[in-house]
Residue frames relative to the residue before (quaternion, step in Angstrom):
aa qw qx qy qz dx dy dz
M 1.0000 0.0000 0.0000 0.0000 0.00 0.00 0.00
T 0.3794 -0.7320 0.5318 0.1935 3.43 -1.02 0.94
I 0.6557 -0.4983 0.3578 0.4401 3.56 -1.16 0.25
N 0.6077 0.5717 -0.3216 0.4477 3.53 1.04 -0.90
D 0.6563 0.5154 -0.2984 0.4632 3.60 0.93 -1.05
E 0.6704 0.5022 -0.3307 0.4348 3.55 0.92 -0.93
I 0.6365 0.5378 -0.3241 0.4479 3.58 0.99 -0.94
I 0.6668 0.5163 -0.2922 0.4510 3.55 0.95 -0.96
T 0.6406 0.5294 -0.3074 0.4635 3.49 1.04 -0.93
I 0.6579 0.4918 -0.3100 0.4788 3.63 0.88 -0.92
A 0.6571 0.5044 -0.3264 0.4553 3.60 0.86 -0.88
N 0.6312 0.5091 -0.3383 0.4774 3.65 0.94 -0.71
Q 0.6414 0.5391 -0.3152 0.4456 3.62 0.93 -0.91
I 0.6407 0.5262 -0.2805 0.4837 3.53 1.00 -0.97
A 0.6819 0.4623 -0.2903 0.4868 3.62 0.86 -0.98
N 0.6488 0.5215 -0.3571 0.4238 3.56 0.84 -0.67
Q 0.6500 0.4712 -0.3276 0.4982 3.70 1.25 -0.47
G 0.6276 -0.5752 0.3574 0.3841 3.63 1.24 0.17
K 0.5691 0.5871 -0.3597 0.4495 3.60 1.39 -0.01
K 0.4158 -0.6352 0.5667 0.3201 3.53 -1.24 0.33
P 0.4016 -0.7114 0.5121 0.2652 3.68 -0.78 0.99
S 0.0289 -0.7769 0.6290 -0.0043 3.50 -0.99 0.94
V 0.6923 -0.4743 0.3350 0.4285 3.52 -1.31 0.47
A 0.6748 0.5157 -0.3012 0.4335 3.56 0.86 -0.96
L 0.6566 0.4971 -0.3161 0.4710 3.60 0.89 -0.81
I 0.6774 0.4941 -0.2920 0.4601 3.57 0.88 -0.86
K 0.6099 0.5574 -0.3371 0.4512 3.56 1.01 -0.87
T 0.7049 0.4757 -0.3068 0.4274 3.62 0.81 -0.92
K 0.7100 0.4514 -0.2556 0.4762 3.59 1.13 -0.47
L 0.5222 0.6499 -0.4398 0.3340 3.70 1.08 -0.12
T 0.5005 -0.6766 0.4629 0.2780 3.55 -1.08 0.72
S 0.8022 0.0717 -0.0727 0.5882 3.57 1.27 -0.30
P 0.6334 -0.5376 0.3491 0.4335 3.59 -1.07 0.52
V 0.0577 -0.7782 0.6251 -0.0205 3.57 -1.11 0.89
P 0.4992 -0.6643 0.4499 0.3272 3.61 -0.69 0.93
L 0.6163 -0.6032 0.3917 0.3208 3.56 -1.08 0.78
P 0.6429 0.5137 -0.3304 0.4622 3.60 0.92 -0.90
T 0.6158 0.5429 -0.3535 0.4484 3.69 1.00 -0.56
I 0.6472 0.5220 -0.2767 0.4818 3.51 0.94 -0.99
I 0.6667 0.5174 -0.2787 0.4585 3.53 0.84 -1.00
S 0.6795 0.5061 -0.2785 0.4523 3.50 0.89 -1.08
V 0.6804 0.4618 -0.2959 0.4860 3.63 0.84 -0.84
L 0.6754 0.5105 -0.3022 0.4380 3.57 0.91 -0.81
K 0.5825 0.5620 -0.3481 0.4730 3.62 1.24 -0.58
S 0.7606 0.3720 -0.2043 0.4913 3.58 0.93 -0.87
W 0.4607 0.7055 -0.4182 0.3392 3.65 1.36 -0.16
S 0.0331 0.7385 -0.6722 -0.0414 3.56 -1.16 0.59
H 0.6058 -0.6475 0.3544 0.2968 3.42 -1.00 0.94
D 0.0346 0.7696 -0.6359 0.0456 3.58 -0.76 1.03
P 0.3001 -0.8194 0.4468 0.1974 3.63 0.04 1.21
D 0.6780 0.4784 -0.3123 0.4625 3.60 1.10 -0.54
F 0.6362 0.5046 -0.3557 0.4627 3.72 1.02 -0.35
T 0.2425 0.7810 -0.5235 0.2391 3.57 0.34 1.27
S 0.7787 0.0960 -0.1242 0.6074 3.65 1.18 0.14
V 0.2565 -0.7528 0.5823 0.1684 3.53 -1.03 0.70
Q 0.3794 -0.7257 0.5389 0.1975 3.43 -0.87 1.10
I 0.2742 -0.7566 0.5689 0.1693 3.52 -0.90 0.85
I 0.2918 -0.7623 0.5559 0.1573 3.60 -0.59 1.15
Q 0.1955 -0.7913 0.5692 0.1081 3.53 -0.74 0.97
S 0.3148 -0.7616 0.5128 0.2408 3.57 -0.65 0.88
I 0.4503 -0.6632 0.5303 0.2759 3.43 -1.20 0.62
E 0.4038 -0.7390 0.5015 0.1982 3.60 -0.70 1.10
P 0.4334 -0.6731 0.5259 0.2872 3.62 -0.78 0.85
K 0.5115 -0.6857 0.4430 0.2681 3.54 -1.08 0.76
S 0.8073 0.1316 -0.0661 0.5715 3.66 0.97 -0.60
A 0.6830 -0.4810 0.3751 0.4018 3.55 -1.37 0.28
E 0.6325 0.5259 -0.3400 0.4560 3.55 1.11 -0.67
D 0.6254 0.5281 -0.3287 0.4711 3.59 1.06 -0.77
K 0.6372 0.5289 -0.3138 0.4644 3.61 1.04 -0.80
N 0.6527 0.4904 -0.3059 0.4897 3.57 0.93 -0.83
D 0.6182 0.5066 -0.3624 0.4794 3.67 0.84 -0.73
G 0.7148 0.4526 -0.2979 0.4420 3.56 0.75 -1.01
I 0.6361 0.5144 -0.3468 0.4588 3.64 1.00 -0.50
E 0.6510 0.5126 -0.2909 0.4784 3.48 1.09 -0.86
S 0.6742 0.4787 -0.3353 0.4515 3.60 0.83 -0.61
L 0.6151 0.5289 -0.3296 0.4830 3.53 1.20 -0.65
I 0.6433 0.5177 -0.3251 0.4609 3.46 0.95 -0.83
Q 0.6718 0.5132 -0.2988 0.4427 3.63 0.94 -0.98
A 0.6437 0.5264 -0.3098 0.4611 3.57 1.14 -0.77
A 0.6614 0.5013 -0.2881 0.4777 3.52 1.13 -0.73
V 0.7261 0.4578 -0.2310 0.4581 3.57 1.00 -0.82
A 0.5465 0.6636 -0.3971 0.3215 3.53 1.00 -0.65
P 0.6742 0.4717 -0.3083 0.4774 3.63 0.86 -0.89
L 0.6131 0.5595 -0.3530 0.4318 3.57 1.03 -0.55
Y 0.6000 0.5468 -0.3133 0.4928 3.58 1.10 -0.96
K 0.6497 0.5204 -0.3211 0.4516 3.63 0.86 -0.91
E 0.6738 0.5055 -0.2700 0.4664 3.51 0.89 -1.07
I 0.6222 0.5152 -0.3298 0.4885 3.60 0.91 -0.88
A 0.6588 0.4974 -0.3299 0.4580 3.71 0.77 -0.90
A 0.6723 0.4825 -0.3183 0.4625 3.61 0.93 -0.84
L 0.6319 0.5211 -0.3386 0.4632 3.57 1.00 -0.76
K 0.6501 0.5072 -0.3352 0.4559 3.60 0.90 -0.84
Q 0.6535 0.4915 -0.3417 0.4632 3.58 0.92 -0.79
T 0.6517 0.5167 -0.3241 0.4507 3.57 0.96 -0.67
V 0.6380 0.5129 -0.3116 0.4824 3.54 1.03 -0.65
N 0.6244 0.5271 -0.3189 0.4802 3.53 1.03 -0.84
L 0.6611 0.4902 -0.3280 0.4637 3.66 0.85 -0.90
L 0.6738 0.4962 -0.3090 0.4520 3.57 0.89 -0.97
S 0.6349 0.5320 -0.3343 0.4496 3.63 1.00 -0.77
E 0.6747 0.4972 -0.3134 0.4465 3.54 1.04 -0.85
K 0.6185 0.5421 -0.3247 0.4670 3.63 1.15 -0.62
L 0.6511 0.5075 -0.3107 0.4711 3.57 1.06 -0.67
K 0.6348 0.5479 -0.3600 0.4088 3.63 1.03 -0.56
């Protein structure tokens, strides 16, 4: 859970109790110290969502072997890099088209 999620969750819980969320109320319910500007920023952009009152923590399943870990890491890297390859190809195509126009 991020700090922002925790602040939003607390604000929703307070609003569900019929109270107006304030920086002071939120600060007293946080699990760890958070700078006031962060609370203020999140609270300014917050809008009441009565159902968002707890954040589920997704637990990852640990791979059983080092090989499984490597496969998992490699697939994550490939998933992250694939859009970059597509963007590079599109940029190369654009550069080639512009080069041809200048000739």
